[in-house]
N, C-alpha and C positions, 0 to 999 in steps of 0.2 A: 604332491606334496611340494611343501616350500622348502627352496630354495637359500632363503637365508632370513632370518628372527633375530629380533631384539627382545632381548631380556629387563624387562621392566622392572629390573631389582636387585640385592646385594648380597654380599657372605654367602653361608652354605644354602639358600634360595639361589640366589643366577648359577652356585656352582653348578647346581643340583640335574638346575634344566638347562646349562649346556653339556652336562656331561653326556647325556640322551641326544640331545642335539645333530654333536658331533658323531656319536657313533652310529646315529641314523643318518649320517655327511652332510647334515642342514652345515650351512657355516651358520656367525652368528657376531651377534653386539651387545654390546656391555656399554652401562651408560654406569658414573662414578661420581661421587661429589666429591671437592677439594679433599675430604677426609681418607678416599678411597681410592686416589689415584692409581698406591701402586699394589692395592688387595689384590689378592689372589684372585675372583671373581674378570679382573681388567685382564691379570697375564694369560688365565685359560683362553679364553674370546678370540676371537680373528681381528675383528675392531673393538672399539671403545669411542665414546664422548663423552667430556666433560656437563652435568648438567647445572652446578649452584653450588652455593659452599657448601659445609656440613651438613648443618640441620634438615633435617628431613622435610621439613615445610621447603624449603628455599632450594632441592634438588630432587630427591626421590620421589616427591608430589607435587611437582612439576610438571602434569599432565600435556600443556602444551611444548615444553620442552623437551618429554622424552620422545612422544609423534614426533616433534619437528628431529630428531634424533637418527628417529627414523628413515627417514624422508629424505635424510642425505646421506646413508649408509645403501641406499638401495633395499632395505630389507621390506619382507611382503607379510608379514606377520608380524605379532607382539604377545609374546608371554609374559604376561604379570607378576607369574611367582605367586606366592603366597603374602598375605599382609600388604602394606602398602596402597595401590591402588589396584590392587586385583580383586574387591569385591566392590570397584565405583561405574555406576553406571554411565554418567558420565563418559569417565577415561573411557570405557568400548563401546560408545559414541562415540566422540571424538579418535576413536583410530577409524570405524565404516567414513567419517566424515573425510577422515584423508585415503582414501582407500586401501587401510592397512585390515587387514583379519585380528583380530582380537582374540587368542587362546585363550577361550572361558565362553560362559553360561551367556543369554540373549542379555542385553540393556533390562530386558521386563523383567527375569527373573531376577535376577540382584537386586531391583528396588521388591521388588514381591517379599523376597527374604532379608532385602535391608532394614528392614522394621520389625524387633520382635513384634511388635502388638500385630501388626497387616499381618506378618508371617501365625501366628496363632489363628487367626481370623479364617484366612486361607484352610490352613489343617483340619480349623475343625467343619468347614462345608466336604473338606476330603474324608472325612472321617478317622481322622490320624490322633488316638486321644490328648488330651491335652492334662496339664494340673493344672486345679486351680487358682484362681486368680481374675485379674487387672489391667484389660485391653485398652482401655480406651484412650479416648482424645481429648477427656479431661484431664489438664496436666494441672490442677489450684493445689497449693498444699492441703486446703479443708480437705477437697475431695477426694488426693491418693490415702491421706490421712485417713478418711471414713472408710473406702475401700480396705486399708489395713488390718481394720477394725472387723470389720466385716468376714476378709479372708479366717483371719484370728491370726494372734502370736504363736511360732516368730513368723515371719515375711522375709522373703527375699525381694529386693528394690535390684533394679534391671537395667541397665542402659537399652535403650530399642536400636539403637543404630551402631554396635559390635559388638568386641565379644575377646577372650585372654581374660574377662576378670577382671576388666576395668571399668569403671562404672555401676560395680556391683557391690551391695552392701546387704548383709546378713544382720535380723535389726530382730533382737530378743524381749522387746516391750515394747509398746506406746509412748512412750515418756524417750524412748532415742531413737523413735522415728525422724522427730523433725533436722538435728542433727545429721543422720545417716540417709537422710535423700539431699538434704544437701549437697555432703561429699560427693555420694555417687553423682549428682548434677554438674557439680565441679569438675569431676576430673571425666562423664565421658561428654563433656563439653569442651576442654581440654584434648583429647584423646580422638572427638572423631566430628565436632562441627555442631552438635545433635545433645543438649541436655535432656530429651525425654527420654520417658523408663517408663518399665513395665512392673504390676506386683505376679510375687506369685507364692504359694505356700513355698513355706519351708522343712523340706521332707528330712524327716528326723535320721537313716544313713541311706545313703540311696546310690546306686552306683552309676559312672557314669559312662555309658555304654552310646559308640555312636558304627552309624553305617554310611557305608563310601558308596554312593551310587554311579551309573553312569550310563551319561545317554549321550545318541547322536538323532543328526539331524534327519534320520529317515523312521523314524519314531519308536525306535530298539534304548529301550530302556533295561538295562540289570546292575546289580547290588553285588558285588565283594567281599559280602563277609560284615562281621562287626569288630568291631577293637575297644579295648578298655580301657577309660584312660583315668581311672578313678585316683589315682596316686597323682596330687594336686597340692600346692600350694599355691595361696591366694584366688582360686581359681583358675592358675596356668597351670596345664598338665606338666608332670614330672617325668614318668615312667609312664608310659602305655602299651598293652601284649595286641596281638592278634593272634588264634580266636579271645573271645572273652571267656576266662576259664569256670566250670559250674555252668554252664547257660545251658538249658535244657533243649534239644532240637525241633519242638515242636514254638517255643519262644522264639529261637533265632529266625524259623521261617515267618514268623509272624511278623516279627521286625523289620524281615526280609523285603517283604510285598509291604510293610505303611511307608518304609523309607519309597522306594519304588515308587507305591501312588502319592506321597507328597511330592518327587520330582516331577510325575504328569500331571500335577496336580498345578504348577505353573510352568509348562509347555518347558523344563527343563534343557539342555546342551553341553557334554563334556564331566567336567570332574565334579562331584561333592559331596556334603557329606551331614547327612539327619541323626541328629543329635536328640538320643532319648533320656533319661533316668528312669532306672531299674532302679524298684522301690524293694522290699525285703518281700514284701509277699509275692514278687515273681512279676507286679502289674509294671510295666514301662508307659511312659509320659513325652509326648514331643515335646523339644526345649527350643530346639533352635534349626535352620540349615545354612552352612556353610558353605557361598557358593562359589568356591575354589576347592582346589585339592588342600591335603593339608601336611600340617610340617611331620604330626606320627605318618602320614602314607607309608614312609618302608616298611613295616609290617606288614601291611598289609601285602604287601609283591613281594618279600618273601615269603608269605601262609599262599599264596596263589601264583606263584614264578613269571608276572605279568613286571614289565616294566610302567607305570601308571602316567607318565609323561611320554609316551610314546603313544600312548589311547588316545590323550591330549593331543597333541599333534595330530594324530592323525583323525579323531570325530573333526576338528578343527578343521581341515583339509578337504570336510566332506567327505569323506567313508563312514562305512558302517563301522559300527562298532569289529575290534577283533575275533571278541567270543561268544557265543549263546548261554543266557543264565543254565543252559543245563552243560556245559564244559566249564564252567569256575568248580574249583571244587578245595577245598583245603589240606593242606602238607603240611605236618608239624607246628611250631610253637614258633609266634618270635618278639621279641621285647624290645622298646627302644629306653633309654635312658637319653636326658639331653644335661648335657657337661654342659655348666652354666661357671660363669667369674662373677660368683655372689659369695654371701656368706652368711650360712646357717643360721650359724650363733648369734647373727644382726639381724634377724630378721629378713635373712633372706638380700641384704641391704646387695644390690650390684657391684663388683670390684674392679676398678679402675688402673691400667696399666700394662705394661708391657709384659708379651709372653716372650720372656728369656727363655726359657728350656720351654720344647713340646715331644714330646713323644706319646704316639697312638699305638695300640695294641694294632697287631701285625694283621691285614687284611687276609679274610679266607671265606668257605663255601658258609662258614659258621660266623664270622665276624664283619662287620661295614661299618666304616666310620663315615660319615658324609660330613665335611664341615668347609666353613669357606676364610679359616686363617690358617696363616703358615707361625714358625717360631719365627719372631722379630717382630710380630706385627703386636698392633694395640689393639684393648676393650678402650671406648670413646664415651661418655656421656653419652654420646649423639644417637646410639641403635643399639636394640636388643644385643644383651652381654653373652647369647649364645657362645659356647667356645664350640661346639660337633654334635653329634648325633651321633651316640653309639649305638648299633642294631644287631642281636646275634640272634640264633636258629637254632635249632635243634628239633628231634622228633616231635620230644613231648617237653612238656611246661616246664618240669623237675630239670631235664636236660638243660633246656632254656637260662634257666635262673642259674645256674652251676656255669654256663658259657658267660652269665652276666657278671659274675662273680670274679672271673676270674679277667675277663676282659678289664673288669673296672681297675684290676688289681695292676693289673699292666700299663695305664695309662699315665704318666706323668707331666705336669704341669708346675712351672714356676715361675711366679713373679707378677699373678693376682691369685687372690684369692677362689678356690672351687668348690663351688658344692658334691668333688669324686669321694669324699668320704660318707657325707651324707646320703648318695644312694649306694655304696657302701653297706653300709651299715641300712637302708631298707632292704637290698638284695638281699641281706645273711640274714633277718629281724623271721621270728616263726610265724608269725601271723602272714607276713609275705608269703612264706614257702608255704603256706597252706590258703593264698588264695583268699585270707579273708577279706575284700575290699569294699570301702566304700571311701567316696569323697573325703570323708573327717579323717580317714588315716593316719595321715602324718600330726593332724593336730590331738590324736588321741594315745598317741606313742612316741609326739611329742621327746620328750627327754628319756628315752630308748634314742633316741637318734637324732638328738643335737647335743649332746653332754659343754662340759666347760672347759675351758682349755688345759688341756694337759702340759704337764711335766715331762720335760723330756727321758726318754727312758736309759736306763744304761744301756742301751744295746743302740741307743742315737747315739750317745755320749762315745760311746765308744767307735764305732763308725766315726764319728767326727775327729777325735785322738788320733786317729789314724790315717783320715786325708792330711790333716795336718802335718801329720809326719812325713808323709806322702811328700807334700805339698813343700814344704824346706827342706826337702833332701831331693826335689828335680830343683830346686831356685841354688842350693849349696852346690849343686851338682854343676848347676851353668857356672857360677861365681867361681869354681875352682878350674872349669877350661878357661877362664875370661885372663886369670890370675897369674903373676910372674909366678906362683908354688901351689904348683896344686895339690902337694900331698900339705900345707899345713898343717896343723888342728884346729887351726882358725874355721879351715870349711866344712868338719865336722859338724852330724847334726845328732848323734845319737848319746844330747846326752850328758857325753863323754865331764872329768870333774877328775882334777888330781889329787888321789887320794880319799875319794869319795865315791859314793855310793849313782854307778850315770841315771840322771834323772834328770826331770821334764817338766814343771806342772805347768800344766793347760786352762785357761781358764774363757768361758763362753758366758754371753749373756743371753737367760733362758727368758721369755715373761718377764724381765725385767728384773728376774734374777742372777745373781753372778754365782757362776757353779764349776768349781777348778777339779780339777781330773791331775793326778799325779801318774808321770807315766816310769816305771823303772825300766831299763834297755837292758835287756839278754839275748844270747846270742838269737838268732831267727827269731826273735819275741819279741813281745813288751807287757806286762804288769802293771795293768792300768788300777790307781783305787779310785771305784765308782762311788755314788754314794751306794748302793748296795753289796759292797762288799771288793776286794778285789778279785782281775781274774785278768788269765792270760788272751792273749791279743797278736792275731799278725795278717800282713793281706800276704790274699794267692791273689793270681791271677786274672782279670778280669775283661773287657771287653772295651771298645772305644769311650765309650760312657758308661761303666758300671767299673761298680767298686766289690772284690768279691773280697772276705773280711771271715774267718774261723774267731769267734769272742764266744770262748769258756768253751770249747770244746763243741760252738753250731756252723757251719758254714752261711753266714747273711752274704744276700744281692743287693746291694743298694746303689744310689744316685744319686754323688752332691754336686749340685750346684751353687758355686762360688760368686758372688758378687762383692766386689768389696772386702768390708767385713761381714757380709752377713752367708750363711751358709744355709742351703735348704735340704737338708736329708732327704730323702724317698727310700722308704722302705714298701713292697708290697703296697705301691697303690698311695700311702700314706706321705703327706708329705713334711719335717719339723725343722722349724726357723730359729735359728741359731743367728749369734755372732760372737766373734771373736773378740776380746775385753784390751781395747787400746787404753790403758788408763790417762795416756795422756791426752787421747780423741774425746774422752768422755767426758758428757755433757747430761745434766737433766734437765727434761724438757717442761716447764711446766706454765699450762694457757691460764690460769688462775682458777681457784677453786670453785668458785663459782660463778665459772663462764660455763655456758653451752656451746659444741665445736659440732658445725654439718659433717654430719657420718657419712656423706660424698660432699663430690661434684652435686650444685642443682638448680632450680628456678624458684624461687621464695612468691607459692602463690596463694598463701594466708596469714594472716596476725592474727591470732587473738589475743594478746596482749598488751597493755599498754606501759611504757614507765611507772611506778608507784602502786602498781595494781600486786597486790596480794595475792599469791597462787599456792596450791596445795599439791601433795608430792603428785603426780603421776596428769596433772593438770596439763592438758592441752597449749601448746604457748604457739606455732606457727605451724605450717605446711609447706615444706618441699617436693618439689616434682620433681624426676630423674628417670630417664631413658619409661617413658610412658608409663608412670607411676608416681605415685604417692607417698610421701613418708611423714606421720603426723609426727614433731619434737614434741614431748612429754618433759615437764620438769621430775628434775629426780630427788626433791625434797620440797617442802615447807619453805617458801622468801617471799621472796620484797622484789618487783623486775627492779633492777635499777637504771639500765639499758636496752634496749631493743636497736639492733646497730643495720638493721638491713628494714627495709618497705617490701610490699608486696610486691612481683615483676623485676628483683635484683637476681643478678645471678650470683652465687657464692661457689668458694670453690669448696674442696675436703677441706679441716680441719679447723673451717671458715669461727668465729667467735657470731654469736647467731645470738646471744641473752645472754645480761651479767645478774643473776641475781647474787639482792645481801637477805640475809639472815633476817627473819622477821624481827621488832626489836624484843623486846622482855616491856613489859606493863610497867606501868612507875604504882 
């Protein structure tokens, strides 16, 4: 077994690998960019080496710098994690050339599956069923358009050299094909340095079911059953579970055999995932093989009781697989939810900022949290905005779903917008409870899952008032203790008025609207004049981060995070942002009625309009790239382009004015 390994990754991925290595008594080495100097994975590892500036291309994708760091540290092996260089055959060869073990598959296997087109040809020869499509070498737009017509619309355009939904477009009609092809190629080139694509028939309501395989250097190959990853947005997984609900035993066995055959066909070694599309009629088709450990591997670990990173380390060290196929069994049900810093209401745009408050659910035999961040860390433009993976396990799927709902309600994140409420809505949806899963689930139920901006409820306003009362009392207490007359009435905060009702008016800004609440002070409680009526409220005894209140006879447990005038009220996993209104500091923000602003920091990769052009509502204006994804900025109305403020290649900050539109002048 290895004495010391270097983990060539960052964040949650690196922390996950380091945790198992340290449990096995293996010393660990981390690498970091300038943005990650104080990151959690750096603190966890025994040693750490800087490898470059924040952009991944200048740090985590620099194979030479990582190999050099491994040699300097005295490590004897490199674990690539998942993502970055984990499926880079050249990196695996560079490790071997330097005398370092690569904790992953052979370079030949990576290359065989690295091209989706080549992979499909190999799988066809191995007897693994394929979706009808085109995987040819002729990449001319004319040939691809003809093949799309032959396959029949709708058709799926996919980058041959990647995954995660990057370089992928669904095309409904021939007229839309040229633009979709151009966008897929551009994104594929930016993400993988390869703009080749393949075409597939677009299945109406498929499920995404993948099988975990493992192989050793002695010729043993097993599968560790399947995972259902159908809950996706932008072709990226959001919720994953194992085993796949409702899968017939015969289909499970057949898929397992097909996955093992796929691994044998390429001489595979290590952890891999064979991904299938499962049609409504029960037939399944090979989609691709990921030659690495997957982000969602914890659900497989929880239903099998195996540590897959430990399996990787043992296999890479030349040991046989820890278990034979007949010794592997499924116990219970596990679900993983990916907690992201993103805004579901804004088409899942990533959210940038500091994690000013972070509380994860308590871990147990039923709840696991894999994360790479701590309170005070920042989510930046440079890397994936995942905060954590929340994994739950129980004896049945129904029980696991209940565990998931409860754990999501306990999760608290303040400082960035998150998808926690969205995940909670998915977990609570009747269709999810019934396991009515397919890859269009989120699109079909979007209106149920992503609501508009909600106004603060009376409970939120009441908690905010009680928190402000407590804050004012604490401040007054400190001031009184520091004053010459601690008993002065000027130090009172109970709304005392001479010959008048004891009251105070609190004002909050909620979604741009001013809301006033009058608090009438009574012995032991306050009467609050809320939008929905008057209620009695009082504070109870809570924990260090908890506010306990009685509002209208109901016991409320909440967390209120203060940052300047901002208040975030967290109740049962849902956060609502308010601001304490200060008329002296209030300013109106006006960026100009005709301007369009960047929804997030990013790079302008394409500009579709020029000054003077007339555009219709919904017309694409330019494309931003951020966090490895493209975001098209569209015109909010009919107008004439007065100014385009950035060219392709420019970096822009959030809120930067991109395009200025003037109204189209009336014809004389």
